[in-house]
Each structure stands twice: as C-alpha cells, then as structure tokens.
N, C-alpha and C positions, 0 to 999 in steps of 0.2 A: 756762657751759652745762652742764645737768645730763645724766646718764647717758641718760635716754630721749629726750633731745633728740638726743644723739648717734647713739643707735639709730635714731631715726626718719629722722635724715639720712643714715645708711647704707642703709636700706630704699629711700629714694628714689633714692640714686645706683645702686643694683641695679636699681630699675625703669627708671631712665633708661638704664642699660646695655642691659638687655633690650628696651627700644623701639628703641634705635639700632641694635643689631645684629639680635636675633632678630626685631624688627618689621620690619626691612628684608628679612629673609628670607621673612617672611610677604607683604610685599607684592610680592617678586618672584614668589611663587607665584600671586599674583592676576594679574600681567601675563602669566605663563606660561599661564594658563588662558584669557584674553581675546585674547591676540595669534595671530593666524593664520599668521604667518610662522615657519618653521622656524629662520632665521638668528636671530630675537629669544630663541627658546627655547634655543638654543646659548649665546648670550650669557648668558643667566640661568643655566643650568646650570653654566657654567664660572666664573661669579662666585660661586656658593654653595659652591664646592669646598673652600676651606681649613677653615672653621670652622662650617659651616651648622648641624649639630645640635649641636654644642658651646656655641653660644650659650645653649642652655637651661639652661646652668650659673647664669646670672644669675636666671632665674626660681627655680631650687632654692634660690639664695642668700636670695632675698627671703622665700620660704617659711621655710626654717629660721630666718632672722633674726626673722621675725615671730612664729613660735610661741614662739621662746625668749625675746625680749625682752617681747613682749606676749601671753601666752599666752591671757588672756580674749578679746581682739579677735580673734586667730587663730581661736579655738573659735567665735565668734559668725558671723564671715564664712563658714568653712566649713559651719557647720550651717544657715545660712540660704540660702547660694548654691551648695548642693552640685550642683544641676543644671546650671547654666551652666558651673561650673568642671569637672564631669565631662565635658561637651561639649568644654571647651577641651583637656583632657587626651586624651581620644579624638582629637580633631583633630591634636594634636601626633604620636601614635603613628600615625595613618592617613597622615599627611603624611610622615612618614619612611619608613614602610614602601613606600607607593606610590611615592614617588620612587625607591626602589631597584628596585622592581618594573618601573617603567616603562622603566627603563634595561636591565634584564635580558631584559625581554619587550617590545620597542617595538611589536610588532603588536597589543598590547592597549591601545586609547585610553583604556579604562575607569579605567587606573591614572593616566594624567596628568591625566585629569578629576577624580578623587578627591584627588590632590595638590594641585590647584587650589582645589576647594571647600573642603578642610581648612584650607587657607591663609587662607581667609575667615572660616571658623566661629571659629577659635581666637582671633584678635585681636578679632573682635566680641564673643565671650563675655567675655573678659578685660576689654576696653573696657567693657561694660555692667555687670560687677560694680564696677570701679574707680569708675565714675560714680555708681552706686547708693549705694556707701559713702560717697562724698564729699558727696552731696547729702543723705543720711539718708532715702531712699526705702526702701521696704520691699521691693520685687521688682525684679528686673532688667529685667522687661517694662513698666515704667513709662515714660513719655515721656522723662525724663531718662535712664533705662538705655539704652533703645534709640538715643537720640541719642548717648550715649558710645560705644555699640558701632559706630555708622556712623563716628563721627569718627575712633576709634581705627584702623579699618580704612582710612579715607581717609588718615591720617598714615602707615600703614605702606606704602600704595601711593606716596606722595609721596616719602618716603625712598628706597624702591627704584629708583624712576624716576631720581632725582638721582644714586644712586650708580652705576646702571647706565649712565649717559651715558659716564662715564669708563671703565667696564670695557669697553663696546662700542668706545670709541676706542683703547684700548689693544690690542684684537683687530683694530684695522686694519679694522673693518666701519662704513665711512661711512654706509651707509644705516640700519643699526641704531642708530648714534648719532643720527642726526637724528629716528628715531621716538621714541626714549626721551627725547629732548630735548622733543619735542611731548608726550609723557606726562607728563612733569615739568611742563610749563607748565600743562597740563589739570588734573593733581592738586593743583597748588599754588592754582589759582584755586578749585577745588572746596573744598579745605581752608579757605581763607580765608573763602568764603562760609558754610561751616559753623562755623568756630570764633568768628569775631567775634560774629555774632548770637547764637550760643549761649551764649557767656561773658555777654553782656549778660542774656539771658533767665534765666539760671542764678544770675545775681548775683555772678559771679566779680569782684572788685575788685582783683585783684593787678596791679600795674604790670608783672609780667613778660607778661601778655597783650600790652600794648604793645609789650614787646621782642620778643615773637614775631611780631606784625604787622610790625614793622620788619624783622626779619630775613627774614620771607617775601617782603617786597617787594624787598629787596636780592638774595635768591636768585633771584627772577624775572629781574631785570634782568641778574645774572651768567649765567643761562642763555641769555638772549638775546643777550648778548655773548660767548657761547661760552666763558666762563671756567669750564670743567667741574670744575677741581679745587678752587677756592675755594668753589663754591656747595656743595660737599659739607660744608663747614665751616658756613657760614651756613644750609644746610638743616636740618642737625642741630641748630642752635642754636633754630630756628623751632619744630622739634618738641618738643625736651626742655623748652622754657619753657612749653609748653602743659601739660605734666604737672606742672611745679612749680607754676605759677599755679593749676591746678585743686585741687592737693593742699591749698591754703590753705583751702578750703572745708570740709574734713572737721573736724567737731566730735566728736573723739574724746578722752575723758578718759584720755590715755596715761599721766599720772603715776601714777593709782590703779591702772591696768591693767599698769603696768611690773613686770618682775621685779627682785629685789632688785639694788642696785648691786654687790654682791659678784659676784653671778651674770653681770651685764653686764661686769663688768671681765674676767672670764675669757673671756667670748665676745669681747670686743675684742682681747685678745691672740691668741686662736686665729684671728681673722680676718686680724690682721696677718701672722701666721706663714703662713696660707694665701694670702694676697696675694702674698707673696714667692714663692710657687710657681706660682700660677695666672697671674697677668698676664705674667711673663715667658715662660711656656710657650706661651700663646696668641700672643703677640707673636712668638716665634720661629716659629710655625706660620706665620704670615702672611710672614715673610721667607723661609723655606723654599719656600713656594708661589710668592712672586714669583721667587726664583732659578731654580726649576725651569721656570717659563714663560719666563724669558729665554733659559736653555739649549736649550728646545725651538725657539725662533726661530731 
C-alpha cells in the first residue's frame, strides 16, 4: 500500500469519526428544533454535554490532513466550493454560540431556533460538497449535490435518534425513549428510501452499499425489539458504510497530487503521537461524564 493510499484511508477515517460523532450532534440539533416537548430537548442537551464542540476536531483533522497530503486537491475544493464551505463554517459558529446563549437567556426563543437551523445548514452544505466532489459535478447546487446534502442531513438525524433512545432511557424518561424510538424508525425509513435509489441513480457499485442496507434493516429490527444498546453499533455501521461506499465514486488522481513520501512519513509520525494524546483524552472525558452522572443520581 502506497503512502497516498494510507493518507486517503486516514482522511476517510477522520470523515467517518466526524459523521458518527459530530454528525450525531447536528442531528440532535434537528430534533431539538422540531420536537415540541421540553423533555425531549432536555435529553438532547444532556446527551450533548461531554464532547459536543470537541467533535469538530475530526473536521479539523480532515482539513489539515487533506491540505498536507494532497495540496492541489485541497486547493481546488476550497476554491470551487468556498460558498457552501463558508456557510458550513458559519453554521458551526452560530450553532455553538446560540446553544450557549439559549441556556444563558432561556426567554429568547430565537437562540434555540438558530441553533436548530444551523444544525441543518452545516451538514447539508458539507454533504453537498462531498457528493459534488465524488460525482465530478461542477456545482454543489446540481441535483447530485442537493441530493447529497439532503441525504447527509437525514443520516445525521437518524444517528442522533438512535443514540438518543439510549440516553433517554438512562435518564429514566420513558416517554422520551418511546418518542426517540419513533424518530429512529421514521428517520431510518427515510434514509433507506433516499440512499438505495440514490446509489443506483448515481452509479454506486460498491458492495458496502449492500452492507449498509443490511445493517439498516437489522437496526430497525433492533429498535422494534427494544435492543437500544446494540442498535447504536448497527446504526453507526449503516451510516458509515454509505460514506465509504460513495467514496469509491471519486475519480481523483491522488498519486500525482500527493505530497512527497518523505513529507507524508513525517505526517504519519505526527498523527501517531497526536492520537496517543487525543483518543485517550476524549475517552476519559466520556468516562468522567458517566461517573459524574452516576454520582448525581
């Protein structure tokens, strides 16, 4: 395996982590916007507590890795798609600030509304750009780009609903558990209706799409059987295999665009050292959060 292949694999791993963690946060913002019940919003705000803004570290990793390993590809993407990418960044900033403001000034509903809207705008724009790059379209407003934005937003909503079932159960909120269970089933059906026909229309031939479909069906069965912990694994598998399957569509000449092997070797060493710090730190934050929650009970 060549150094560019390893670099591309690391970028896809970073995108997968951002989709599974940051994407779930975006999806939670969507449910926060449309759910009329305060108890649902409380579950969402509680679940986002440990690492919600720290999850953007995966997006930063992807950006740094791309411009370091494939400078011409990074330059082309940023130059052509600066409008949707700028909207995505503004959405991230607006989302973080309005979430804090909505807690500090709860009598201003506009903050909560902006939090929800920005949680939709960002994944839509990122998904539109990713699909445009993968399909070779020239604009993110093309039909494939718009489709990719809608699908990415739906994937985030599905992930969030699946994760929030268990969080509501841990908080002993039976009503919220049932509602998020319904949201997960609804979002799962919508994603299936979008992903499979879309993959056929766009010419995705990767067997991973079949893996995604199988994992999605198993996830729906687990939700209906109330196996809320196992479905977090199968739901994540259903979502991330869509990303990896679609990535095979991209026709990019990465070998000619890649940095020199010597530079990539230095990058790999730096990433290994950074991972020894980052991954245990984020894991420890989860552990501390769970311990604090147990003591509070």
